[in-house]
C-alpha positions as MATLAB code, in Angstrom:
seq = 'MDDTQRFAYGLKFENAFLRERGKAFETLFARIMAHAFPGDFQPVRPYGPKGDLKCDGFRASDGTVFQCYAPDAIKLEPLLAKVDEDFAGALVHWTTKMLRWEFVHNDSRGLPAEAVKKLAALNAANPNIDLAVCGEAELRLIAMSLALHQLEDLFGAVPSGRVLEKLDFEALRPVLLAIQRQEPDAEPSLVAPSAAKLERNALSQDAAGLLRQGRRREQLVEAFFAGWPDPDLGEEIAQAFRVRYQALKAVGLSPDDIFGELQAFAGGMTGEPARQGAVLAVLSYFFERCDIFEDAIRIDAI';
ca = [
      -0.002   -0.059    0.042;
       1.418    3.280   -1.113;
       0.987    6.797    0.429;
      -1.726    7.768   -1.901;
      -3.748    4.547   -0.993;
      -2.844    5.209    2.866;
      -4.228    8.752    2.870;
      -7.325    7.668    0.871;
      -8.195    4.938    3.190;
      -7.472    7.084    6.267;
      -9.966    9.616    4.924;
     -12.552    7.027    3.968;
     -12.286    5.556    7.659;
     -12.711    8.978    9.109;
     -15.701    9.665    6.880;
     -17.332    6.413    7.891;
     -16.528    6.868   11.610;
     -18.065   10.231   11.626;
     -21.121    9.400    9.508;
     -22.324    6.001   10.873;
     -24.651    5.801   13.812;
     -26.471    3.164   15.837;
     -26.703   -0.198   14.117;
     -24.687    1.123   11.221;
     -21.817    2.041   13.356;
     -21.945   -1.380   15.194;
     -21.741   -2.989   11.603;
     -18.752   -0.910   10.773;
     -17.006   -1.813   13.996;
     -17.656   -5.501   13.612;
     -16.373   -5.538   10.073;
     -13.239   -3.879   11.010;
     -12.672   -6.259   13.861;
     -13.582   -9.354   11.929;
     -10.847   -8.405    9.413;
      -8.430   -7.514   12.074;
      -8.964  -10.664   14.221;
     -10.313  -13.490   11.820;
     -11.454  -16.597   13.819;
     -11.079  -14.693   17.085;
     -13.527  -11.777   16.986;
     -17.220  -12.787   16.786;
     -19.996  -10.213   16.064;
     -22.994  -10.620   18.329;
     -26.578   -9.776   17.132;
     -29.802   -9.623   19.184;
     -31.797  -12.770   19.137;
     -35.017  -13.635   20.907;
     -36.288  -11.989   24.158;
     -32.747  -11.754   25.718;
     -31.465   -9.591   22.846;
     -27.531   -9.507   22.663;
     -26.817  -10.225   26.174;
     -25.192   -6.805   26.502;
     -22.568   -7.586   23.933;
     -21.922   -6.299   20.432;
     -18.869   -8.504   19.859;
     -16.636  -11.068   21.729;
     -13.048  -11.745   21.281;
     -12.313  -15.149   22.577;
      -8.457  -14.825   22.936;
      -8.642  -12.371   25.721;
     -12.232  -12.701   26.788;
     -13.239   -9.326   25.644;
     -16.808   -8.215   25.628;
     -17.415   -5.159   23.315;
     -20.210   -2.599   23.751;
     -20.878   -0.088   21.156;
     -22.541    3.268   21.704;
     -23.185    5.607   18.764;
     -25.968    7.952   19.108;
     -26.388   10.944   16.855;
     -24.963   13.126   19.720;
     -23.487   11.904   22.963;
     -25.165   13.479   26.058;
     -23.805   12.863   29.670;
     -26.664   11.438   31.612;
     -27.676    8.820   28.787;
     -24.064    7.956   28.398;
     -23.325    7.310   32.202;
     -26.659    5.311   32.338;
     -25.542    3.356   29.273;
     -22.197    2.505   30.849;
     -23.755    1.356   34.076;
     -26.430   -0.744   32.495;
     -24.346   -2.554   29.793;
     -21.387   -3.330   32.183;
     -23.696   -4.736   34.879;
     -25.591   -6.617   32.269;
     -22.447   -8.024   30.734;
     -21.262   -9.228   34.167;
     -24.565  -11.019   34.615;
     -24.661  -12.634   31.182;
     -21.071  -13.462   30.510;
     -19.776  -14.124   34.096;
     -16.321  -15.820   34.171;
     -16.077  -15.642   30.314;
     -15.697  -11.914   30.469;
     -12.087  -11.026   31.323;
     -12.115   -7.634   29.655;
     -14.809   -5.161   28.719;
     -14.345   -2.488   26.017;
     -16.667    0.474   25.458;
     -16.750    1.636   21.753;
     -18.081    5.037   21.033;
     -18.192    7.356   18.028;
     -17.449   10.758   19.522;
     -14.237   11.808   17.825;
     -13.633   14.412   20.654;
     -13.380   11.652   23.201;
     -15.461   10.945   26.260;
     -16.535   13.536   28.830;
     -14.548   13.615   32.183;
     -17.502   12.246   34.061;
     -17.653    9.204   31.865;
     -13.964    8.590   32.303;
     -14.318    8.780   36.107;
     -17.273    6.285   35.787;
     -15.130    3.905   33.987;
     -12.203    4.258   36.420;
     -14.512    3.559   39.336;
     -15.976    0.523   37.635;
     -12.480   -0.813   37.037;
     -11.446   -0.264   40.632;
     -14.576   -2.059   41.794;
     -14.006   -5.045   39.507;
     -10.234   -5.598   39.618;
     -10.638   -8.980   37.914;
     -11.822   -7.393   34.736;
      -9.866   -5.011   32.592;
     -11.890   -2.051   31.157;
     -10.894   -0.096   28.005;
     -12.226    2.519   25.666;
     -12.182    2.424   21.901;
     -12.809    5.794   20.100;
     -11.715    6.982   16.780;
      -7.935    6.897   17.317;
      -8.031    3.302   18.689;
     -10.361    1.986   15.874;
      -8.334    3.910   13.200;
      -5.155    2.231   14.349;
      -6.852   -1.136   14.037;
      -8.354   -0.326   10.551;
      -5.137    1.148    9.107;
      -3.180   -1.883   10.154;
      -5.238   -4.032    7.830;
      -3.818   -5.347    4.543;
      -4.745   -3.669    1.258;
      -7.356   -6.297    0.160;
      -9.021   -6.022    3.550;
      -9.368   -2.144    3.256;
     -10.730   -2.653   -0.254;
     -13.318   -4.977    1.123;
     -14.210   -2.507    3.727;
     -14.136    0.774    1.821;
     -13.775   -0.178   -1.904;
     -10.911    0.396   -4.323;
      -8.930    3.817   -4.190;
      -6.233    5.189   -6.592;
      -2.556    4.376   -6.119;
       0.411    6.500   -6.854;
       0.881    4.273  -10.083;
      -2.727    5.078  -11.105;
      -2.037    8.803  -10.800;
       1.082    8.560  -12.887;
      -0.808    6.920  -15.578;
      -3.710    9.391  -15.846;
      -4.449   10.912  -19.162;
      -6.903   13.289  -20.669;
      -9.528   10.651  -21.271;
      -9.672   10.164  -17.398;
     -10.046   13.893  -16.787;
     -12.700   14.629  -19.468;
     -15.846   13.077  -17.948;
     -14.901   14.538  -14.439;
     -14.301   17.987  -15.725;
     -17.423   18.037  -17.906;
     -19.747   16.694  -15.425;
     -19.027   19.623  -12.915;
     -21.875   22.102  -13.085;
     -21.173   25.189  -15.113;
     -21.982   28.561  -13.657;
     -21.368   32.189  -14.503;
     -17.700   33.093  -13.745;
     -16.669   36.014  -11.576;
     -15.991   39.312  -13.523;
     -12.558   39.324  -11.671;
     -11.557   35.967  -10.456;
      -8.672   35.595   -7.906;
      -5.957   33.516   -9.433;
      -3.203   34.148   -6.619;
      -0.968   31.272   -6.187;
      -1.195   29.699   -2.798;
       1.667   29.722   -0.291;
       3.272   26.642    1.293;
       1.339   27.259    4.489;
      -2.088   26.975    2.970;
      -2.723   23.382    4.051;
      -1.906   24.329    7.663;
      -4.165   27.322    7.725;
      -7.205   25.265    6.488;
      -6.613   22.806    9.279;
      -7.143   19.800    7.000;
      -6.351   16.411    8.485;
      -3.118   14.521    7.641;
      -5.161   12.302    5.203;
      -6.953   15.026    3.400;
      -3.798   17.129    3.055;
      -1.665   14.095    1.912;
      -4.310   13.370   -0.739;
      -3.972   16.920   -2.087;
      -0.198   16.608   -2.128;
      -0.432   13.423   -4.031;
      -2.907   14.935   -6.529;
      -0.325   17.668   -7.224;
       1.629   15.074   -9.103;
      -0.868   15.428  -11.962;
      -1.877   19.135  -11.731;
      -0.061   19.764  -14.942;
      -2.240   17.239  -16.755;
      -5.273   19.239  -15.690;
      -3.744   22.576  -16.717;
      -2.723   21.080  -20.099;
      -6.203   19.766  -20.493;
      -7.732   23.254  -20.087;
      -5.105   24.749  -22.386;
      -5.915   22.339  -25.192;
      -9.644   22.546  -24.783;
     -11.512   24.248  -27.591;
     -13.617   26.336  -25.296;
     -11.079   28.736  -23.523;
     -13.821   29.581  -20.759;
     -14.130   25.953  -19.527;
     -11.587   26.124  -16.774;
     -12.922   29.541  -15.428;
     -16.501   28.110  -15.508;
     -15.538   25.119  -13.587;
     -13.493   27.127  -11.151;
     -16.484   29.365  -10.426;
     -18.581   26.285   -9.810;
     -16.101   25.189   -7.126;
     -15.918   28.648   -5.589;
     -19.697   28.751   -5.332;
     -19.943   25.176   -3.870;
     -17.078   25.879   -1.516;
     -18.606   29.063   -0.059;
     -21.948   27.392    0.304;
     -20.329   24.532    2.395;
     -18.200   26.898    4.434;
     -21.348   29.147    5.271;
     -23.118   26.174    6.999;
     -20.240   25.614    9.334;
     -18.811   22.301    7.960;
     -15.499   21.183    9.110;
     -12.536   21.538    6.567;
     -12.548   17.736    6.164;
     -16.183   17.583    5.631;
     -15.920   20.266    3.049;
     -13.194   18.316    1.403;
     -15.431   15.251    1.165;
     -18.232   17.395   -0.155;
     -16.081   18.907   -2.819;
     -14.856   15.338   -3.779;
     -18.520   14.319   -4.226;
     -19.071   17.480   -6.322;
     -16.219   16.551   -8.503;
     -17.429   13.117   -9.100;
     -16.827   11.244   -5.781;
     -14.156    8.745   -4.689;
     -16.001    5.777   -5.822;
     -15.802    3.673   -9.035;
     -12.691    3.022  -10.950;
      -9.398    3.980   -9.405;
      -8.475    5.985  -12.443;
     -11.641    8.087  -12.216;
     -10.915    8.660   -8.594;
      -7.397    9.654   -9.498;
      -8.729   12.203  -11.813;
     -11.058   13.652   -9.220;
      -8.101   14.030   -6.917;
      -6.030   15.808   -9.567;
      -8.885   18.179  -10.393;
      -9.355   19.019   -6.647;
      -5.606   19.575   -6.238;
      -5.463   21.880   -9.267;
      -8.339   24.089   -7.999;
      -6.894   24.048   -4.408;
      -3.497   25.377   -5.644;
      -5.265   28.106   -7.738;
      -7.108   29.295   -4.649;
     -10.634   28.409   -5.950;
     -11.241   26.351   -2.977;
     -10.240   26.755    0.655;
      -8.391   29.768    2.009;
      -5.068   31.017    1.086;
      -2.315   31.203    3.831;
      -1.974   34.561    5.596;
       0.923   36.465    4.116;
       3.414   37.598    6.807;
       3.911   41.033    5.094;
       0.151   41.656    5.417;
       0.134   41.263    9.184;
];
């Protein structure tokens, strides 16, 4: 797996982690764990009046009972009640089989202090059982340790550096022409971005890495526009990107969410890797032109 693929899968994991809720999050977690611990991790589904016995997955090698909690938004009181109820229920149902209990949640910010204290108190009161927490960082570490074929099964194929190197005009054409055309600005800003632009926009390492990889084929996009019969095509597509970026920024989306939405606008990171590589090259081209995201602050302007 090369850097382009690693950044792409890191971003796909992040998007899935932040997007999935409830049962969908449990399914994502179970699929990652089944790949990471084949023959050891067993997903558990509710069945009959007893439900899932307060267990969303069981790892036999270390006796771990996993419990997932992925609401639309974590609130303190329901969270504390969930920890108490599920841990107590797991003790009853799994008895000596449970040597370890892991609470899996979907809040990328981490758990509130009161929840951390609650887990520490339960751990102290049950010294024979190890308690652990699995959030975004922990699950990402597991997911990104998987082999390429396992990540492909989870998230689909992504472009590699080799795919980017082999891009040609035919791969770019459907992506560029599918972008909605809008009226261009009378005086568009074409100031080249500074090296600090990625840092200013607070993009994650994966999103920033993908843009850097896409720069390898920026000249191909530029050459495409230079050779296209309609000289206004590049500016029309640039304006479409500007309008979409400003609309996404206005509703308060995070930089990575905006990046994902712009990927979708350009054609999405699905389908053939060559097409995904073309989307990436186009995004990188318009990022460097300052048509999307903010340029770095110039020191001489402060």
